[in-house]
C-alpha positions in Angstrom: 0.7 -6.1 56.8 3.3 -3.5 57.6 7.0 -4.3 58.0 6.8 -3.9 61.8 4.2 -6.6 62.1 6.1 -8.9 59.8 9.2 -8.5 62.0 7.1 -9.2 65.1 5.9 -12.5 63.6 9.3 -13.4 62.2 10.8 -13.0 65.7 8.0 -14.9 67.2 8.4 -17.8 64.8 12.2 -17.9 65.1 11.9 -18.1 68.9 9.4 -20.9 68.6 11.7 -22.7 66.2 14.6 -22.4 68.6 12.5 -23.8 71.4 11.5 -26.8 69.2 15.1 -27.5 68.2 16.2 -27.4 71.8 13.5 -29.9 72.9 14.4 -32.2 70.0 18.1 -32.1 71.1 17.1 -32.9 74.7 14.9 -35.8 73.6 17.6 -37.2 71.4 20.1 -37.0 74.3 17.6 -38.6 76.7 16.7 -41.4 74.4 20.4 -42.1 73.7 21.3 -42.2 77.4 18.6 -44.6 78.3 20.0 -48.1 78.8 17.9 -49.3 81.6 17.3 -52.9 82.6 14.0 -53.5 84.2 13.5 -56.6 86.3 9.8 -56.0 86.4 7.9 -56.2 83.1 5.4 -53.6 84.2 8.2 -51.1 84.8 9.6 -51.9 81.3 6.2 -51.4 79.8 5.7 -48.1 81.5 9.1 -46.9 80.3 8.3 -48.0 76.8 4.9 -46.2 76.9 6.6 -43.0 78.2 9.2 -43.2 75.4 6.5 -43.7 72.7 4.5 -40.8 74.1 7.6 -38.6 73.9 8.3 -39.7 70.4 4.7 -38.9 69.4 5.0 -35.4 70.8 8.3 -34.8 69.0 6.6 -36.0 65.7 3.9 -33.4 66.1 6.6 -30.8 66.9 8.5 -31.9 63.7 5.3 -31.1 61.7 5.1 -27.7 63.5 8.7 -27.0 62.5 7.8 -27.5 58.8 4.8 -25.1 59.2 7.0 -22.5 60.9 9.6 -22.8 58.1 6.7 -22.3 55.5 5.5 -19.2 57.5 9.0 -17.8 57.5 9.3 -18.3 53.8 6.0 -16.5 53.3 7.3 -13.6 55.3 10.4 -13.5 53.0 8.2 -13.6 49.9 5.8 -11.0 51.2 2.7 -13.4 51.4 2.5 -13.9 55.1 -1.0 -13.3 56.5 -2.8 -14.0 53.2 -5.3 -16.8 53.1 -4.3 -19.6 50.8 -7.9 -20.3 49.7 -9.5 -16.9 49.2 -6.6 -14.5 49.2 -8.0 -12.3 51.9 -6.0 -11.1 54.8 -5.9 -13.3 57.9 -6.7 -11.3 60.9 -3.8 -10.2 63.2 -5.5 -11.7 66.2 -5.8 -15.1 64.5 -2.1 -14.9 63.5 -1.2 -14.0 67.0 -3.0 -17.1 68.3 -1.7 -19.4 65.5 1.1 -17.7 63.5 1.5 -20.8 61.2 -2.1 -20.7 60.0 -2.6 -20.5 56.3 -6.3 -19.9 56.2 -8.6 -17.1 57.3 -11.2 -18.0 59.9 -14.0 -18.2 57.3 -12.1 -20.6 55.1 -11.0 -22.6 58.2 -14.6 -23.0 59.3 -15.6 -24.2 55.9 -12.8 -26.7 55.8 -13.7 -28.0 59.3 -17.4 -28.3 58.3 -16.4 -30.2 55.2 -14.3 -32.5 57.3 -17.2 -33.2 59.7 -19.4 -34.1 56.8 -16.8 -36.5 55.4 -16.2 -37.9 58.9 -12.5 -37.0 58.9 
C-alpha cells in the first residue's frame, strides 16, 4: 500500500475516533445529568431500558475504539492492510468498507464458516 492510501486510512480512522470520543463525552454528560423521579413505574422502566441500551451501544463503540487504535498502530508500523492469518494484502475495497479489519475476505469467510460449525 502506498503512502497516499495509508494517509487516507489514517485520516479516516482519526476522524472516526474523534466521533466516538465525542459521543462518549455526550453520553457521560447525559447520564450524569439524569436525576429524574418517576411516579409511574412504567416510565422508570422505560428510562432504565433506554439507559441500558445506550450503555450497550457505547460498550460496542469502546471495542471499536480499541480496533481503531490497533489499525492506527499498524499504519505506523507499516503493516496496515496485511491479513493477520495468511499475510496477503487485504483489498482496498474491503478496507474502505471496514478499515479496522485484520483479515482478508478469504480468511474471514473461513473464520465465519468455522464459527458456524462450532455454533458460535
